Backbone as JSON Lines, residues from 0, in Angstrom:
{"i":0,"aa":"M","n":[-116.33,11.75,-29.61],"ca":[-115.39,11.88,-28.53],"c":[-114.47,10.66,-28.53]}
{"i":1,"aa":"V","n":[-113.21,10.89,-28.36],"ca":[-112.23,9.81,-28.29],"c":[-111.66,9.77,-26.89]}
{"i":2,"aa":"Y","n":[-111.79,8.63,-26.26],"ca":[-111.25,8.45,-24.93],"c":[-109.85,7.85,-25.04]}
{"i":3,"aa":"T","n":[-109.02,8.18,-24.12],"ca":[-107.69,7.56,-24.06],"c":[-107.69,6.53,-22.95]}
{"i":4,"aa":"A","n":[-106.71,5.7,-22.94],"ca":[-106.61,4.69,-21.89],"c":[-106.56,5.34,-20.52]}
{"i":5,"aa":"E","n":[-105.93,6.51,-20.43],"ca":[-105.81,7.18,-19.14],"c":[-107.14,7.75,-18.65]}
{"i":6,"aa":"S","n":[-108.04,8.11,-19.57],"ca":[-109.29,8.75,-19.16],"c":[-110.46,7.78,-19.04]}
{"i":7,"aa":"D","n":[-110.28,6.54,-19.43],"ca":[-111.38,5.58,-19.4],"c":[-111.0,4.39,-18.53]}
{"i":8,"aa":"P","n":[-111.7,4.21,-17.41],"ca":[-111.34,3.12,-16.49],"c":[-111.53,1.73,-17.08]}
{"i":9,"aa":"L","n":[-112.36,1.58,-18.11],"ca":[-112.54,0.27,-18.73],"c":[-111.37,-0.11,-19.62]}
{"i":10,"aa":"C","n":[-110.77,0.88,-20.26],"ca":[-109.66,0.62,-21.18],"c":[-108.31,0.74,-20.5]}
{"i":11,"aa":"Y","n":[-108.24,1.5,-19.44],"ca":[-106.96,1.78,-18.8],"c":[-106.15,0.54,-18.42]}
{"i":12,"aa":"P","n":[-106.76,-0.47,-17.79],"ca":[-105.95,-1.62,-17.35],"c":[-105.22,-2.34,-18.49]}
{"i":13,"aa":"V","n":[-105.76,-2.3,-19.69],"ca":[-105.12,-3.0,-20.81],"c":[-104.44,-2.05,-21.78]}
{"i":14,"aa":"G","n":[-104.52,-0.75,-21.52],"ca":[-103.82,0.23,-22.35],"c":[-104.38,0.43,-23.74]}
{"i":15,"aa":"L","n":[-105.69,0.28,-23.91],"ca":[-106.31,0.44,-25.22],"c":[-106.98,1.81,-25.36]}
{"i":16,"aa":"P","n":[-107.01,2.37,-26.57],"ca":[-107.81,3.57,-26.8],"c":[-109.28,3.18,-26.86]}
{"i":17,"aa":"F","n":[-110.18,4.14,-26.71],"ca":[-111.61,3.88,-26.86],"c":[-112.17,4.95,-27.78]}
{"i":18,"aa":"N","n":[-112.49,4.57,-29.0],"ca":[-112.96,5.49,-30.02],"c":[-114.49,5.49,-30.06]}
{"i":19,"aa":"A","n":[-115.11,6.36,-29.25],"ca":[-116.57,6.41,-29.16],"c":[-117.22,6.96,-30.42]}
{"i":20,"aa":"E","n":[-116.45,7.6,-31.29],"ca":[-117.01,8.19,-32.5],"c":[-117.59,7.13,-33.44]}
{"i":21,"aa":"V","n":[-117.16,5.89,-33.35],"ca":[-117.67,4.85,-34.25],"c":[-118.96,4.23,-33.73]}
{"i":22,"aa":"L","n":[-119.42,4.65,-32.56],"ca":[-120.62,4.07,-31.98],"c":[-121.88,4.75,-32.52]}
{"i":23,"aa":"D","n":[-122.06,4.65,-33.82],"ca":[-123.27,5.14,-34.48],"c":[-124.41,4.17,-34.17]}
{"i":24,"aa":"R","n":[-125.52,4.68,-33.7],"ca":[-126.64,3.84,-33.27],"c":[-127.05,2.82,-34.32]}
{"i":25,"aa":"E","n":[-127.24,3.26,-35.54],"ca":[-127.68,2.35,-36.61],"c":[-126.63,1.27,-36.89]}
{"i":26,"aa":"R","n":[-125.37,1.66,-36.89],"ca":[-124.3,0.69,-37.15],"c":[-124.25,-0.36,-36.04]}
{"i":27,"aa":"V","n":[-124.38,0.07,-34.8],"ca":[-124.32,-0.86,-33.68],"c":[-125.5,-1.83,-33.73]}
{"i":28,"aa":"I","n":[-126.7,-1.31,-33.94],"ca":[-127.89,-2.16,-33.99],"c":[-127.79,-3.16,-35.14]}
{"i":29,"aa":"E","n":[-127.39,-2.69,-36.32],"ca":[-127.26,-3.58,-37.47],"c":[-126.23,-4.67,-37.21]}
{"i":30,"aa":"A","n":[-125.1,-4.31,-36.62],"ca":[-124.06,-5.3,-36.34],"c":[-124.55,-6.34,-35.33]}
{"i":31,"aa":"M","n":[-125.3,-5.9,-34.32],"ca":[-125.82,-6.83,-33.33],"c":[-126.84,-7.78,-33.94]}
{"i":32,"aa":"I","n":[-127.74,-7.25,-34.76],"ca":[-128.74,-8.1,-35.41],"c":[-128.09,-9.11,-36.34]}
{"i":33,"aa":"E","n":[-127.12,-8.65,-37.12],"ca":[-126.43,-9.56,-38.03],"c":[-125.68,-10.65,-37.27]}
{"i":34,"aa":"S","n":[-125.11,-10.31,-36.12],"ca":[-124.38,-11.32,-35.35],"c":[-125.34,-12.37,-34.8]}
{"i":35,"aa":"L","n":[-126.53,-11.95,-34.41],"ca":[-127.52,-12.91,-33.92],"c":[-128.01,-13.83,-35.04]}
{"i":36,"aa":"A","n":[-127.93,-13.33,-36.28],"ca":[-128.33,-14.13,-37.44],"c":[-127.19,-15.01,-37.95]}
{"i":37,"aa":"G","n":[-126.01,-14.91,-37.32],"ca":[-124.9,-15.77,-37.68],"c":[-123.74,-15.1,-38.37]}
{"i":38,"aa":"S","n":[-123.87,-13.84,-38.75],"ca":[-122.77,-13.12,-39.4],"c":[-122.08,-12.24,-38.37]}
{"i":39,"aa":"E","n":[-120.94,-12.69,-37.9],"ca":[-120.23,-11.97,-36.84],"c":[-119.27,-10.91,-37.35]}
{"i":40,"aa":"Q","n":[-119.01,-10.86,-38.65],"ca":[-118.02,-9.94,-39.19],"c":[-118.33,-8.46,-38.9]}
{"i":41,"aa":"P","n":[-119.58,-7.99,-39.12],"ca":[-119.86,-6.58,-38.82],"c":[-119.62,-6.21,-37.35]}
{"i":42,"aa":"L","n":[-119.97,-7.09,-36.44],"ca":[-119.75,-6.82,-35.02],"c":[-118.26,-6.86,-34.69]}
{"i":43,"aa":"A","n":[-117.54,-7.81,-35.27],"ca":[-116.1,-7.88,-35.04],"c":[-115.4,-6.62,-35.56]}
{"i":44,"aa":"T","n":[-115.84,-6.13,-36.72],"ca":[-115.27,-4.91,-37.29],"c":[-115.57,-3.71,-36.4]}
{"i":45,"aa":"L","n":[-116.79,-3.63,-35.9],"ca":[-117.17,-2.54,-35.0],"c":[-116.3,-2.55,-33.74]}
{"i":46,"aa":"I","n":[-116.12,-3.71,-33.15],"ca":[-115.31,-3.81,-31.94],"c":[-113.86,-3.41,-32.22]}
{"i":47,"aa":"L","n":[-113.34,-3.85,-33.34],"ca":[-111.97,-3.48,-33.72],"c":[-111.87,-1.97,-33.9]}
{"i":48,"aa":"D","n":[-112.87,-1.36,-34.55],"ca":[-112.87,0.09,-34.75],"c":[-112.93,0.85,-33.43]}
{"i":49,"aa":"I","n":[-113.64,0.32,-32.45],"ca":[-113.75,0.98,-31.15],"c":[-112.38,1.08,-30.49]}
{"i":50,"aa":"F","n":[-111.57,0.04,-30.63],"ca":[-110.28,-0.01,-29.95],"c":[-109.11,0.31,-30.86]}
{"i":51,"aa":"T","n":[-109.37,1.05,-31.93],"ca":[-108.33,1.48,-32.86],"c":[-108.22,2.99,-32.8]}
{"i":52,"aa":"E","n":[-107.01,3.5,-32.78],"ca":[-106.81,4.95,-32.79],"c":[-107.47,5.55,-34.03]}
{"i":53,"aa":"P","n":[-108.19,6.66,-33.87],"ca":[-108.84,7.29,-35.04],"c":[-107.83,7.9,-36.0]}
């Protein structure tokens, strides 16, 4: 599901899209674990993908 800025109150104030399709459970968990171990790139990429038009 892809949310638009108009349909999502969290994104609306800043005018960003919200791409929920990239929120794959395994990808999110792996990115979080890697960030805790010091590698922030996977989490940064995930966040960028969330707020990028599909």
